[in-house]
DOLO-590175 format. One line per 10 residues: number of its first residue (from 1); their letters; for each residue y, z, x of N, C-alpha, C, CB. Coordinates in nm, 3 decimals, decimal comma, always signed. Glycine has a CB too. Layout:
REM residues N
NUM> a> Y/Z/X/Y/Z/X/Y/Z/X/Y/Z/X ~ ...
//
This chain:
REM residues 203
1> ggqimmrapi> +3,985/+3,170/+4,841/+3,925/+3,093/+4,834/+3,801/+3,048/+4,852/+3,968/+3,062/+4,861 ~ +3,668/+3,079/+4,948/+3,558/+3,068/+4,974/+3,518/+3,076/+4,870/+3,511/+3,130/+5,052 ~ +3,560/+3,205/+4,741/+3,460/+3,202/+4,627/+3,441/+3,121/+4,517/+3,464/+3,296/+4,575 ~ +3,612/+3,058/+4,480/+3,616/+2,940/+4,421/+3,543/+2,809/+4,443/+3,717/+2,919/+4,427 ~ +3,563/+2,790/+4,600/+3,488/+2,650/+4,650/+3,380/+2,671/+4,595/+3,466/+2,614/+4,806 ~ +3,271/+2,843/+4,635/+3,156/+2,845/+4,601/+3,093/+2,835/+4,423/+3,128/+2,958/+4,671 ~ +3,207/+2,882/+4,361/+3,214/+2,896/+4,175/+3,140/+2,730/+4,114/+3,442/+2,910/+4,105 ~ +3,232/+2,658/+4,245/+3,229/+2,517/+4,161/+3,116/+2,454/+4,163/+3,322/+2,415/+4,205 ~ +3,057/+2,435/+4,283/+2,874/+2,408/+4,292/+2,821/+2,446/+4,200/+2,787/+2,473/+4,397 ~ +2,792/+2,581/+4,160/+2,748/+2,628/+4,107/+2,749/+2,661/+3,974/+2,750/+2,672/+4,158
11> rrsflwtlla> +2,857/+2,615/+3,895/+2,908/+2,588/+3,782/+2,829/+2,432/+3,723/+3,073/+2,589/+3,807 ~ +2,902/+2,330/+3,850/+2,822/+2,203/+3,824/+2,709/+2,201/+3,807/+2,826/+2,122/+3,902 ~ +2,612/+2,302/+3,915/+2,465/+2,344/+3,923/+2,447/+2,382/+3,720/+2,441/+2,521/+4,065 ~ +2,498/+2,452/+3,687/+2,479/+2,465/+3,534/+2,515/+2,351/+3,467/+2,555/+2,574/+3,474 ~ +2,568/+2,297/+3,532/+2,597/+2,168/+3,349/+2,532/+2,127/+3,378/+2,714/+2,053/+3,286 ~ +2,484/+2,054/+3,510/+2,368/+1,945/+3,512/+2,261/+2,023/+3,443/+2,316/+1,890/+3,671 ~ +2,205/+2,113/+3,484/+2,049/+2,206/+3,396/+2,127/+2,210/+3,240/+2,000/+2,438/+3,477 ~ +2,186/+2,218/+3,245/+2,235/+2,271/+3,057/+2,244/+2,102/+2,982/+2,467/+2,381/+3,041 ~ +2,272/+2,018/+3,074/+2,293/+1,857/+3,002/+2,122/+1,832/+3,005/+2,410/+1,707/+3,122 ~ +2,048/+1,873/+3,117/+1,900/+1,832/+3,144/+1,814/+1,903/+3,008/+1,841/+1,902/+3,315
21> vnlvilpall> +1,852/+2,040/+3,025/+1,790/+2,082/+2,874/+1,819/+1,990/+2,783/+1,843/+2,214/+2,812 ~ +1,950/+1,948/+2,748/+1,994/+1,911/+2,646/+1,919/+1,792/+2,568/+2,113/+1,889/+2,676 ~ +1,856/+1,705/+2,692/+1,832/+1,592/+2,666/+1,655/+1,591/+2,646/+1,901/+1,504/+2,779 ~ +1,622/+1,697/+2,682/+1,480/+1,714/+2,663/+1,470/+1,786/+2,527/+1,411/+1,795/+2,785 ~ +1,567/+1,872/+2,511/+1,522/+1,946/+2,376/+1,592/+1,860/+2,258/+1,577/+2,120/+2,372 ~ +1,721/+1,794/+2,256/+1,758/+1,777/+2,160/+1,626/+1,630/+2,069/+1,924/+1,753/+2,199 ~ +1,577/+1,533/+2,151/+1,507/+1,448/+2,110/+1,364/+1,511/+2,059/+1,505/+1,352/+2,211 ~ +1,311/+1,630/+2,149/+1,198/+1,679/+2,078/+1,253/+1,707/+1,909/+1,142/+1,826/+2,163 ~ +1,389/+1,786/+1,901/+1,410/+1,842/+1,773/+1,425/+1,735/+1,692/+1,520/+1,933/+1,762 ~ +1,498/+1,596/+1,718/+1,501/+1,488/+1,625/+1,364/+1,452/+1,601/+1,581/+1,371/+1,671
31> flrfqterqg> +1,237/+1,414/+1,664/+1,149/+1,375/+1,680/+1,056/+1,497/+1,554/+1,133/+1,361/+1,841 ~ +1,040/+1,596/+1,601/+0,987/+1,724/+1,468/+1,055/+1,685/+1,367/+1,025/+1,901/+1,485 ~ +1,177/+1,672/+1,356/+1,256/+1,643/+1,188/+1,202/+1,521/+1,128/+1,439/+1,612/+1,191 ~ +1,195/+1,424/+1,218/+1,115/+1,289/+1,161/+1,006/+1,290/+1,111/+1,089/+1,199/+1,242 ~ +0,916/+1,398/+1,208/+0,775/+1,365/+1,177/+0,768/+1,483/+1,007/+0,645/+1,422/+1,349 ~ +0,882/+1,546/+1,006/+0,882/+1,625/+0,895/+0,923/+1,547/+0,795/+0,957/+1,738/+0,905 ~ +0,999/+1,459/+0,775/+1,069/+1,397/+0,691/+0,956/+1,275/+0,678/+1,225/+1,367/+0,741 ~ +0,928/+1,229/+0,709/+0,767/+1,135/+0,715/+0,652/+1,214/+0,680/+0,721/+1,075/+0,875 ~ +0,620/+1,358/+0,649/+0,529/+1,371/+0,609/+0,569/+1,400/+0,461/+0,460/+1,450/+0,686 ~ +0,668/+1,485/+0,467/+0,747/+1,486/+0,348/+0,701/+1,403/+0,261/+0,873/+1,461/+0,365
41> rvrllpvvgk> +0,730/+1,258/+0,318/+0,744/+1,175/+0,207/+0,604/+1,083/+0,167/+0,868/+1,083/+0,241 ~ +0,521/+1,082/+0,297/+0,387/+1,069/+0,269/+0,272/+1,199/+0,193/+0,346/+1,031/+0,404 ~ +0,353/+1,304/+0,194/+0,249/+1,405/+0,073/+0,271/+1,456/-0,014/+0,194/+1,503/+0,095 ~ +0,404/+1,381/-0,053/+0,451/+1,345/-0,195/+0,348/+1,246/-0,243/+0,605/+1,280/-0,202 ~ +0,255/+1,278/-0,330/+0,197/+1,128/-0,404/+0,137/+1,195/-0,513/+0,072/+1,016/-0,313 ~ +0,183/+1,220/-0,602/+0,124/+1,274/-0,732/+0,044/+1,195/-0,789/+0,211/+1,307/-0,827 ~ -0,099/+1,251/-0,878/-0,154/+1,157/-0,952/-0,059/+1,120/-1,107/-0,306/+1,216/-0,976 ~ -0,082/+0,984/-1,083/+0,011/+0,935/-1,211/-0,046/+0,843/-1,336/+0,127/+0,847/-1,150 ~ -0,204/+0,866/-1,303/-0,286/+0,818/-1,418/-0,394/+0,824/-1,290/-0,243/+0,654/-1,520 ~ -0,488/+0,740/-1,412/-0,638/+0,765/-1,381/-0,709/+0,651/-1,430/-0,698/+0,895/-1,447
51> vaefrltdqn> -0,788/+0,534/-1,370/-0,798/+0,477/-1,363/-0,951/+0,422/-1,545/-0,783/+0,492/-1,213 ~ -0,897/+0,361/-1,576/-1,022/+0,337/-1,688/-1,126/+0,252/-1,644/-0,975/+0,270/-1,823 ~ -1,220/+0,280/-1,700/-1,382/+0,202/-1,709/-1,349/+0,083/-1,694/-1,480/+0,210/-1,850 ~ -1,354/-0,003/-1,666/-1,368/-0,175/-1,669/-1,510/-0,251/-1,585/-1,216/-0,241/-1,580 ~ -1,468/-0,362/-1,673/-1,627/-0,443/-1,631/-1,578/-0,565/-1,632/-1,774/-0,434/-1,744 ~ -1,552/-0,648/-1,490/-1,517/-0,785/-1,486/-1,572/-0,842/-1,374/-1,379/-0,809/-1,488 ~ -1,556/-0,965/-1,385/-1,651/-1,080/-1,286/-1,610/-1,114/-1,162/-1,665/-1,219/-1,343 ~ -1,638/-1,096/-1,036/-1,541/-1,131/-0,904/-1,535/-1,296/-0,896/-1,614/-1,063/-0,740 ~ -1,476/-1,322/-0,794/-1,477/-1,461/-0,765/-1,603/-1,516/-0,678/-1,347/-1,490/-0,693 ~ -1,710/-1,413/-0,666/-1,839/-1,480/-0,687/-1,929/-1,474/-0,823/-1,916/-1,430/-0,586
61> gktvtaetlk> -1,868/-1,427/-0,906/-1,964/-1,416/-0,990/-2,043/-1,273/-1,003/-2,045/-1,518/-0,956 ~ -2,019/-1,231/-0,959/-2,093/-1,055/-0,922/-1,973/-0,978/-0,991/-2,113/-0,993/-0,709 ~ -2,058/-0,866/-1,087/-1,949/-0,799/-1,157/-1,893/-0,684/-1,103/-1,986/-0,767/-1,276 ~ -1,793/-0,686/-1,148/-1,731/-0,522/-1,045/-1,693/-0,444/-1,151/-1,568/-0,531/-0,922 ~ -1,686/-0,272/-1,149/-1,625/-0,206/-1,261/-1,554/-0,099/-1,161/-1,736/-0,144/-1,389 ~ -1,526/+0,005/-1,207/-1,450/+0,075/-1,192/-1,489/+0,165/-1,128/-1,403/+0,098/-1,273 ~ -1,627/+0,195/-1,173/-1,702/+0,308/-1,068/-1,767/+0,235/-0,956/-1,829/+0,403/-1,144 ~ -1,790/+0,097/-0,968/-1,833/+0,049/-0,823/-1,743/+0,051/-0,698/-1,869/-0,088/-0,832 ~ -1,574/+0,077/-0,766/-1,493/+0,069/-0,616/-1,492/+0,243/-0,623/-1,296/-0,034/-0,609 ~ -1,540/+0,353/-0,680/-1,498/+0,457/-0,624/-1,603/+0,507/-0,520/-1,464/+0,548/-0,724
71> gspwvanfmf> -1,490/+0,595/-0,447/-1,551/+0,634/-0,338/-1,450/+0,617/-0,201/-1,682/+0,551/-0,333 ~ -1,424/+0,456/-0,264/-1,306/+0,445/-0,138/-1,178/+0,403/-0,222/-1,345/+0,310/+0,000 ~ -1,044/+0,453/-0,167/-0,936/+0,413/-0,177/-0,911/+0,232/-0,207/-0,884/+0,472/-0,060 ~ -0,789/+0,195/-0,323/-0,787/+0,065/-0,285/-0,659/+0,031/-0,378/-0,932/-0,020/-0,310 ~ -0,608/-0,115/-0,299/-0,519/-0,143/-0,361/-0,535/-0,250/-0,471/-0,438/-0,164/-0,278 ~ -0,462/-0,282/-0,557/-0,466/-0,330/-0,691/-0,298/-0,428/-0,716/-0,489/-0,174/-0,803 ~ -0,353/-0,540/-0,740/-0,177/-0,625/-0,781/-0,256/-0,742/-0,890/-0,061/-0,740/-0,586 ~ -0,139/-0,754/-0,951/-0,168/-0,882/-1,078/-0,112/-0,979/-1,078/-0,144/-0,861/-1,209 ~ -0,191/-1,114/-1,091/-0,159/-1,219/-0,994/-0,237/-1,363/-1,123/-0,259/-1,181/-0,794 ~ -0,220/-1,450/-1,108/-0,256/-1,570/-1,160/-0,258/-1,686/-1,072/-0,177/-1,595/-1,260
81> trcpgqcpam> -0,341/-1,770/-1,076/-0,335/-1,889/-0,981/-0,226/-1,981/-1,023/-0,472/-1,969/-0,976 ~ -0,196/-2,017/-1,173/-0,082/-2,114/-1,110/+0,046/-2,074/-1,109/-0,072/-2,237/-1,173 ~ +0,066/-1,967/-1,074/+0,213/-1,901/-1,039/+0,219/-1,979/-0,920/+0,233/-1,720/-1,015 ~ +0,337/-2,025/-0,947/+0,397/-2,124/-0,865/+0,495/-2,011/-0,726/+0,513/-2,238/-0,989 ~ +0,495/-1,920/-0,733/+0,610/-1,876/-0,588/+0,572/-1,698/-0,535/+0,833/-1,881/-0,663 ~ +0,582/-1,674/-0,712/+0,599/-1,540/-0,617/+0,442/-1,466/-0,620/+0,737/-1,418/-0,691 ~ +0,319/-1,506/-0,689/+0,179/-1,449/-0,660/+0,163/-1,505/-0,544/+0,061/-1,478/-0,756 ~ +0,170/-1,648/-0,444/+0,101/-1,686/-0,362/+0,202/-1,597/-0,234/+0,079/-1,856/-0,371 ~ +0,327/-1,522/-0,232/+0,391/-1,471/-0,207/+0,331/-1,293/-0,194/+0,483/-1,525/-0,284 ~ +0,274/-1,271/-0,291/+0,264/-1,156/-0,293/+0,163/-1,098/-0,281/+0,305/-1,124/-0,366
91> nakmsalqgr> -0,007/-1,238/-0,268/-0,108/-1,223/-0,222/-0,110/-1,253/-0,033/-0,190/-1,308/-0,316 ~ +0,003/-1,299/+0,031/-0,027/-1,313/+0,159/+0,004/-1,175/+0,177/+0,043/-1,422/+0,244 ~ +0,109/-1,087/+0,128/+0,131/-0,984/+0,160/+0,024/-0,884/+0,146/+0,229/-0,962/+0,109 ~ -0,096/-0,907/+0,047/-0,166/-0,872/+0,031/-0,307/-0,860/+0,136/-0,151/-0,915/-0,058 ~ -0,298/-0,996/+0,164/-0,403/-1,066/+0,301/-0,335/-0,999/+0,412/-0,400/-1,263/+0,332 ~ -0,238/-0,973/+0,422/-0,203/-0,927/+0,572/-0,229/-0,782/+0,555/-0,037/-0,960/+0,630 ~ -0,267/-0,720/+0,490/-0,230/-0,577/+0,414/-0,426/-0,542/+0,481/-0,174/-0,587/+0,163 ~ -0,492/-0,639/+0,449/-0,644/-0,638/+0,518/-0,628/-0,569/+0,682/-0,712/-0,828/+0,529 ~ -0,566/-0,643/+0,733/-0,564/-0,575/+0,890/-0,424/-0,470/+0,916/-0,553/-0,721/+1,020 ~ -0,332/-0,412/+0,796/-0,287/-0,302/+0,823/-0,331/-0,157/+0,814/-0,210/-0,313/+0,777
101> lppgirfvsf> -0,428/-0,177/+0,708/-0,511/-0,025/+0,624/-0,608/-0,073/+0,713/-0,561/-0,004/+0,420 ~ -0,683/+0,093/+0,671/-0,799/+0,144/+0,716/-0,913/+0,055/+0,651/-0,807/+0,293/+0,683 ~ -1,022/+0,044/+0,734/-1,093/-0,066/+0,696/-1,168/-0,045/+0,572/-1,177/-0,105/+0,798 ~ -1,188/+0,075/+0,527/-1,240/+0,145/+0,418/-1,186/+0,133/+0,308/-1,245/+0,258/+0,435 ~ -1,040/+0,067/+0,342/-0,975/+0,063/+0,199/-0,990/-0,062/+0,134/-0,828/+0,090/+0,202 ~ -1,049/-0,074/-0,002/-1,035/-0,222/-0,054/-0,932/-0,268/-0,129/-1,134/-0,255/-0,128 ~ -0,971/-0,415/-0,198/-0,853/-0,482/-0,224/-0,902/-0,565/-0,386/-0,811/-0,595/-0,075 ~ -0,824/-0,575/-0,505/-0,843/-0,604/-0,654/-0,734/-0,680/-0,708/-0,856/-0,479/-0,737 ~ -0,761/-0,780/-0,680/-0,673/-0,889/-0,771/-0,704/-0,906/-0,921/-0,693/-1,035/-0,713 ~ -0,642/-0,871/-0,985/-0,686/-0,907/-1,149/-0,587/-1,005/-1,206/-0,682/-0,766/-1,258
111> tvdpahdtpa> -0,663/-1,121/-1,256/-0,595/-1,205/-1,301/-0,557/-1,144/-1,455/-0,668/-1,339/-1,285 ~ -0,413/-1,244/-1,474/-0,375/-1,213/-1,616/-0,332/-1,330/-1,666/-0,271/-1,108/-1,635 ~ -0,435/-1,431/-1,636/-0,438/-1,569/-1,706/-0,621/-1,597/-1,726/-0,346/-1,708/-1,587 ~ -0,668/-1,515/-1,769/-0,835/-1,517/-1,742/-0,860/-1,651/-1,817/-0,939/-1,368/-1,815 ~ -0,803/-1,676/-1,926/-0,854/-1,819/-2,002/-0,864/-1,925/-1,896/-0,743/-1,879/-2,125 ~ -0,791/-1,909/-1,817/-0,816/-2,063/-1,666/-0,887/-2,007/-1,556/-0,642/-2,135/-1,568 ~ -0,837/-1,902/-1,540/-0,896/-1,862/-1,404/-1,031/-1,781/-1,419/-0,790/-1,770/-1,322 ~ -1,093/-1,880/-1,410/-1,264/-1,883/-1,426/-1,284/-1,804/-1,282/-1,355/-2,073/-1,435 ~ -1,410/-1,727/-1,208/-1,483/-1,737/-1,137/-1,452/-1,841/-1,017/-1,576/-1,750/-1,207 ~ -1,477/-1,978/-1,067/-1,476/-2,065/-0,985/-1,361/-2,087/-0,938/-1,524/-2,156/-1,023
121> vlseyarrfy> -1,281/-2,086/-1,009/-1,099/-2,151/-0,945/-1,055/-2,040/-0,905/-0,961/-2,222/-1,065 ~ -1,081/-1,899/-0,899/-1,060/-1,781/-0,858/-1,122/-1,777/-0,704/-1,118/-1,684/-0,960 ~ -1,260/-1,813/-0,703/-1,323/-1,882/-0,537/-1,223/-1,982/-0,512/-1,497/-1,973/-0,533 ~ -1,199/-2,079/-0,548/-1,086/-2,134/-0,472/-0,945/-2,124/-0,420/-1,076/-2,199/-0,508 ~ -0,930/-2,064/-0,538/-0,761/-1,992/-0,479/-0,771/-1,873/-0,370/-0,663/-1,906/-0,626 ~ -0,879/-1,800/-0,396/-0,900/-1,702/-0,300/-0,944/-1,747/-0,163/-0,991/-1,614/-0,350 ~ -0,939/-1,846/-0,086/-0,983/-1,917/+0,022/-0,861/-1,910/+0,115/-1,032/-2,062/-0,016 ~ -0,742/-1,940/-0,006/-0,618/-1,943/+0,058/-0,552/-1,828/+0,164/-0,538/-1,955/-0,047 ~ -0,610/-1,714/+0,119/-0,579/-1,595/+0,119/-0,675/-1,495/+0,198/-0,565/-1,567/-0,009 ~ -0,764/-1,552/+0,282/-0,879/-1,522/+0,346/-0,911/-1,374/+0,313/-0,865/-1,551/+0,493
131> pekdrwfflt> -0,992/-1,389/+0,197/-1,042/-1,229/+0,161/-1,134/-1,215/+0,299/-1,153/-1,205/-0,015 ~ -1,165/-1,075/+0,292/-1,264/-1,028/+0,372/-1,404/-1,002/+0,277/-1,207/-0,896/+0,447 ~ -1,505/-1,038/+0,322/-1,635/-1,052/+0,208/-1,648/-0,868/+0,161/-1,827/-1,133/+0,310 ~ -1,711/-0,899/+0,041/-1,724/-0,748/+0,003/-1,634/-0,652/-0,073/-1,735/-0,689/+0,109 ~ -1,473/-0,652/+0,028/-1,364/-0,602/+0,029/-1,261/-0,627/-0,061/-1,330/-0,617/+0,125 ~ -1,261/-0,790/-0,047/-1,138/-0,813/-0,161/-1,180/-0,890/-0,272/-1,010/-0,893/-0,105 ~ -1,147/-0,844/-0,388/-1,214/-0,870/-0,532/-1,088/-0,952/-0,631/-1,267/-0,695/-0,612 ~ -1,163/-1,069/-0,657/-1,018/-1,143/-0,756/-1,106/-1,161/-0,868/-0,926/-1,321/-0,698 ~ -1,038/-1,050/-0,993/-1,117/-0,994/-1,095/-1,090/-1,115/-1,241/-1,058/-0,814/-1,120 ~ -1,169/-1,135/-1,325/-1,129/-1,235/-1,425/-1,224/-1,154/-1,525/-1,160/-1,414/-1,390
141> gpkestdkvl> -1,211/-1,226/-1,649/-1,293/-1,155/-1,769/-1,240/-1,200/-1,894/-1,284/-0,993/-1,769 ~ -1,274/-1,129/-2,026/-1,240/-1,171/-2,141/-1,075/-1,148/-2,147/-1,327/-1,097/-2,248 ~ -1,010/-1,153/-2,235/-0,859/-1,131/-2,218/-0,869/-0,995/-2,257/-0,749/-1,226/-2,310 ~ -0,909/-0,984/-2,369/-0,897/-0,799/-2,425/-0,958/-0,734/-2,272/-1,044/-0,737/-2,608 ~ -1,016/-0,733/-2,165/-1,077/-0,701/-2,101/-0,974/-0,625/-2,001/-1,158/-0,797/-2,071 ~ -0,943/-0,764/-1,982/-0,790/-0,782/-1,883/-0,636/-0,682/-1,886/-0,730/-0,937/-1,931 ~ -0,606/-0,735/-2,052/-0,518/-0,670/-2,119/-0,524/-0,514/-2,119/-0,525/-0,719/-2,241 ~ -0,643/-0,461/-2,145/-0,696/-0,326/-2,135/-0,682/-0,278/-1,994/-0,843/-0,320/-2,179 ~ -0,717/-0,341/-1,891/-0,667/-0,299/-1,755/-0,549/-0,259/-1,718/-0,680/-0,379/-1,680 ~ -0,408/-0,363/-1,765/-0,286/-0,372/-1,774/-0,221/-0,268/-1,818/-0,259/-0,462/-1,833
151> snfhlnnsdd> -0,286/-0,233/-1,958/-0,235/-0,130/-2,032/-0,256/+0,033/-1,941/-0,320/-0,143/-2,185 ~ -0,390/+0,001/-1,894/-0,422/+0,141/-1,821/-0,343/+0,240/-1,704/-0,537/+0,112/-1,760 ~ -0,290/+0,047/-1,649/-0,205/+0,102/-1,515/-0,100/+0,088/-1,553/-0,213/+0,041/-1,378 ~ -0,029/+0,103/-1,694/+0,117/+0,105/-1,736/+0,199/-0,014/-1,739/+0,185/+0,189/-1,656 ~ +0,123/-0,083/-1,710/+0,229/-0,209/-1,703/+0,233/-0,329/-1,801/+0,209/-0,277/-1,575 ~ +0,319/-0,419/-1,788/+0,322/-0,498/-1,922/+0,245/-0,606/-1,922/+0,449/-0,545/-1,961 ~ +0,155/-0,638/-2,073/+0,075/-0,689/-2,069/+0,076/-0,819/-2,163/-0,002/-0,604/-2,078 ~ +0,167/-0,892/-2,120/+0,288/-0,978/-2,257/+0,164/-1,090/-2,215/+0,535/-1,035/-2,216 ~ +0,148/-1,176/-2,354/+0,089/-1,325/-2,335/+0,163/-1,401/-2,270/+0,062/-1,400/-2,450 ~ +0,241/-1,385/-2,216/+0,338/-1,514/-2,108/+0,316/-1,499/-1,986/+0,506/-1,513/-2,104
161> pglhtfrfvf> +0,203/-1,516/-1,896/+0,137/-1,468/-1,753/+0,284/-1,470/-1,681/-0,001/-1,590/-1,671 ~ +0,350/-1,510/-1,714/+0,427/-1,526/-1,622/+0,538/-1,438/-1,588/+0,460/-1,627/-1,637 ~ +0,497/-1,316/-1,651/+0,590/-1,219/-1,704/+0,550/-1,099/-1,660/+0,603/-1,217/-1,845 ~ +0,429/-1,130/-1,572/+0,348/-1,011/-1,480/+0,414/-0,935/-1,390/+0,245/-1,061/-1,395 ~ +0,348/-0,796/-1,384/+0,415/-0,774/-1,271/+0,380/-0,821/-1,122/+0,422/-0,653/-1,273 ~ +0,484/-0,760/-1,035/+0,449/-0,837/-0,867/+0,423/-0,655/-0,826/+0,639/-0,961/-0,745 ~ +0,377/-0,544/-0,850/+0,379/-0,414/-0,745/+0,232/-0,444/-0,711/+0,416/-0,232/-0,816 ~ +0,279/-0,370/-0,599/+0,083/-0,320/-0,549/+0,042/-0,158/-0,665/+0,076/-0,234/-0,285 ~ -0,034/-0,125/-0,642/-0,064/-0,052/-0,721/-0,223/+0,025/-0,583/-0,089/-0,151/-0,896 ~ -0,149/+0,183/-0,546/-0,297/+0,228/-0,477/-0,327/+0,335/-0,572/-0,296/+0,290/-0,303
171> idkngairgy> -0,501/+0,327/-0,528/-0,550/+0,423/-0,610/-0,661/+0,460/-0,522/-0,585/+0,381/-0,755 ~ -0,676/+0,650/-0,557/-0,743/+0,704/-0,408/-0,872/+0,717/-0,466/-0,681/+0,863/-0,326 ~ -0,939/+0,783/-0,366/-1,113/+0,698/-0,388/-1,182/+0,804/-0,545/-1,264/+0,744/-0,173 ~ -1,075/+0,870/-0,579/-1,116/+0,946/-0,713/-1,139/+0,841/-0,801/-1,006/+1,051/-0,777 ~ -1,027/+0,734/-0,824/-0,984/+0,636/-0,940/-0,875/+0,714/-0,994/-1,102/+0,598/-1,059 ~ -0,807/+0,752/-0,885/-0,641/+0,852/-0,946/-0,547/+0,729/-0,899/-0,581/+1,056/-0,833 ~ -0,477/+0,718/-0,984/-0,340/+0,631/-0,975/-0,258/+0,701/-0,883/-0,255/+0,614/-1,116 ~ -0,196/+0,679/-0,749/-0,103/+0,752/-0,653/-0,010/+0,693/-0,624/-0,146/+0,788/-0,544 ~ -0,001/+0,562/-0,674/+0,163/+0,506/-0,655/+0,192/+0,402/-0,674/+0,223/+0,509/-0,543 ~ +0,318/+0,332/-0,691/+0,332/+0,155/-0,751/+0,431/+0,133/-0,629/+0,419/+0,111/-0,951
181> ydslndqavd> +0,385/+0,018/-0,539/+0,512/-0,023/-0,455/+0,541/-0,175/-0,485/+0,486/-0,001/-0,285 ~ +0,654/-0,229/-0,506/+0,742/-0,365/-0,504/+0,658/-0,443/-0,355/+0,954/-0,322/-0,476 ~ +0,563/-0,497/-0,416/+0,484/-0,629/-0,295/+0,623/-0,697/-0,230/+0,366/-0,796/-0,399 ~ +0,756/-0,738/-0,325/+0,848/-0,834/-0,222/+0,903/-0,769/-0,177/+0,935/-0,932/-0,252 ~ +0,929/-0,633/-0,171/+0,979/-0,609/-0,081/+0,915/-0,536/+0,071/+1,059/-0,558/-0,143 ~ +1,002/-0,537/+0,158/+0,877/-0,511/+0,285/+0,887/-0,389/+0,320/+0,888/-0,595/+0,429 ~ +1,017/-0,265/+0,308/+1,024/-0,132/+0,311/+0,891/-0,102/+0,207/+1,182/-0,076/+0,265 ~ +0,900/-0,136/+0,099/+0,794/-0,066/-0,012/+0,676/-0,046/+0,044/+0,762/-0,147/-0,140 ~ +0,661/-0,214/+0,112/+0,501/-0,225/+0,173/+0,436/-0,107/+0,262/+0,494/-0,354/+0,273 ~ +0,546/-0,107/+0,351/+0,586/-0,009/+0,480/+0,467/+0,076/+0,401/+0,781/+0,071/+0,509
191> qlvqdawyla> +0,609/+0,160/+0,332/+0,573/+0,271/+0,288/+0,424/+0,327/+0,198/+0,676/+0,283/+0,227 ~ +0,362/+0,189/+0,156/+0,212/+0,183/+0,098/+0,147/+0,214/+0,209/+0,155/+0,044/+0,034 ~ +0,162/+0,150/+0,352/+0,054/+0,151/+0,455/+0,062/+0,315/+0,480/+0,085/+0,043/+0,604 ~ +0,172/+0,347/+0,490/+0,220/+0,495/+0,559/+0,140/+0,572/+0,424/+0,439/+0,531/+0,581 ~ +0,101/+0,591/+0,357/+0,091/+0,629/+0,259/-0,098/+0,664/+0,228/+0,174/+0,525/+0,180 ~ -0,094/+0,489/+0,245/-0,279/+0,487/+0,263/-0,366/+0,532/+0,388/-0,331/+0,337/+0,254 ~ -0,330/+0,532/+0,475/-0,302/+0,598/+0,623/-0,341/+0,731/+0,590/-0,138/+0,591/+0,689 ~ -0,251/+0,776/+0,529/-0,239/+0,923/+0,507/-0,341/+1,009/+0,442/-0,133/+0,943/+0,436 ~ -0,338/+0,885/+0,314/-0,464/+0,960/+0,215/-0,602/+0,901/+0,304/-0,466/+0,889/+0,007 ~ -0,611/+0,841/+0,356/-0,747/+0,778/+0,433/-0,767/+0,899/+0,530/-0,725/+0,609/+0,527
201> sgk> -0,686/+0,935/+0,571/-0,751/+1,061/+0,704/-0,780/+1,191/+0,632/-0,619/+1,112/+0,845 ~ -0,757/+1,169/+0,502/-0,857/+1,315/+0,436/-0,781/+1,377/+0,427/-0,971/+1,399/+0,505 ~ -0,630/+1,370/+0,409/-0,522/+1,545/+0,385/-0,452/+1,500/+0,266/-0,371/+1,603/+0,535
//
């Protein structure tokens, strides 16, 4: 009878120890799995294209080329100032990214309506989104030049500006296109942030 009474506390002690070990090990294993999956997502960033040379003018009247942007990763989008709803929503997301991405990453907004969107028009429009100086460029130029940029990014270059893409494009410091992200989808934008931080870390 005494042996049975002694075994019960020992068994309970063993069960509590086992439970405590599981409470430590299981979260650790789950975290490790999450980290592995997360790293797997951000590591798979194939080169899907290369930015061709371009020569355009920013909202301050300065010339910006593809060579100008080399040495730092950058995020591109395509917009036009007369776009009623989706462009402002997209550029608001771009504005927020200034605070979410490493300071070395730059931003480029190409107009798809260059006949209307002169540097002066872009300058006035850009103020709505608080672009950081020498970090976010709103670019315009001859239509044949902006069309070539769209084509180079494998995006639609329709004569109707309203048919333009609402995707963000992520370009690495060497001018290689590494990914496309739906700017109006929060999960896609979060993935862009994750990928950008990963590449900016030099991995």
